[in-house]
Structures are given as structure tokens and as C-alpha cells.
C-alpha positions in Angstrom: 15.0 6.0 -0.2 15.9 9.4 -1.4 14.5 10.2 -5.0 12.2 7.1 -5.0 8.6 7.2 -5.8 6.1 5.8 -3.5 2.8 3.9 -4.3 0.0 3.7 -1.7 -2.6 1.1 -2.2 -5.2 1.0 0.6 -7.0 -2.4 0.7 -9.6 -4.1 2.7 -7.7 -6.7 5.4 -4.3 -8.0 6.0 -4.8 -11.1 3.8 -5.5 -8.8 0.9 -2.6 -6.7 1.6 -0.1 -9.7 1.6 -1.5 -10.8 -1.7 -1.3 -7.5 -3.3 2.1 -6.7 -1.9 3.4 -10.2 -3.3 1.8 -9.4 -6.7 3.4 -6.0 -6.8 6.9 -7.0 -5.9 6.8 -10.0 -8.4 5.6 -7.5 -11.3 8.3 -4.7 -10.9 11.5 -3.9 -9.3 10.1 -2.4 -6.2 10.6 -2.6 -2.4 8.2 -2.5 0.5 7.9 0.2 3.2 6.2 -1.1 6.4 2.4 -1.7 6.1 -0.1 0.6 8.0 -3.5 0.1 9.3 -6.7 1.9 9.9 -10.0 0.8 11.6 -12.4 3.5 10.8 -15.5 4.4 12.7 -17.8 2.7 10.4 -15.5 -0.4 10.3 -18.5 -2.9 10.9 -20.3 -1.8 7.5 -17.1 -2.6 5.4 -16.4 -5.9 3.6 -13.5 -6.4 6.1 -13.4 -4.1 9.1 -9.7 -3.2 8.9 -8.1 -1.0 6.3 -4.1 -1.7 5.4 -2.0 0.5 3.2 0.7 -1.2 1.1 3.6 1.2 0.3 5.7 0.3 -2.8 9.1 2.1 -3.4 11.2 2.3 -6.6 11.3 4.1 -9.9 8.1 5.7 -11.1 7.6 3.2 -13.8 8.3 0.4 -11.6 6.1 1.7 -9.0 3.3 1.9 -11.5 3.7 -1.3 -12.7 3.7 -3.0 -9.2 0.5 -0.8 -8.2 -1.3 -2.4 -11.4 -0.5 -5.8 -10.6 -1.2 -5.2 -6.9 -4.5 -3.4 -7.6 -5.8 -6.3 -10.0 -5.1 -8.7 -7.2 -6.7 -6.7 -4.5 -9.8 -6.3 -6.8 -10.4 -10.1 -7.0 -10.1 -10.5 -3.2 -11.6 -7.8 -0.8 -11.1 -4.6 -2.9 -9.3 -1.4 -3.1 -10.1 1.7 -1.1 -7.7 4.3 -2.3 -4.5 4.3 -4.5 -2.0 7.2 -5.0 1.6 7.5 -6.5 3.9 10.2 -5.3 6.6 10.5 -7.9 9.1 12.5 -5.6 8.1 12.6 -1.8 9.3 15.4 0.3 11.6 14.8 3.3 8.5 15.4 5.7 6.5 12.9 3.6 9.6 10.4 4.0 9.3 10.7 7.7 5.5 9.9 7.6 5.9 6.7 5.5 7.8 5.1 8.4 5.0 5.4 10.7 2.7 2.3 11.2 -0.1 1.4 13.6 0.7 -2.1 13.1 3.5 -1.5 15.5 1.1 -0.7 18.1 -0.9 -2.7 20.5 
């Protein structure tokens, strides 16, 4: 994935993440990294008690378009927590993108 931008979209819930990922991939020439999850301490006060991060990879313009489409879908469902685009991730950031709490029991 060297040289590819990454878009991070954190949303409420796994269903919202799938819908956002689908919309983003249909809107632009991007691929997905593995999703990640987080259950914060205040989870019970959230609209959905699980946060999921969708990670888009591709050229900056494609990632931007994917993020716009994904955000629109996420806002229509359970909502967006955070969003960021990293145009040129460092090697250490690349390693961190592979980590996922969804792989753990």
C-alpha cells in the first residue's frame, strides 16, 4: 500500500460501517483495510455502544470521494464520530493500520 492515502471514518456500529464502506467503495477507486472496533467507557450513553473505524486506501482524490460518500450514508444511519485523511502515511502508521480489535475475542 506504499504511497496510498488512507481515510479513517469512525462510525457508530458495525452495520453503519458496512453501509458506509459499501458506499465509499462504489463512489471511488478505493480498497478497504480491515475494520477496527472500540467500545469506550461511556458506551451505554452512545447511540450504538460500539465504534467501528472504516479504512479506505487509494489516491488522495479517490479517498476524499469515498469518504464523502461514506460519511453521507453514515450520517443517515447512526452517525459519524471522527473522520481523517492521511495523504501519505509513514511506515509506522502503515503497521498500525493492520491492527484490529475485531480479530480478538
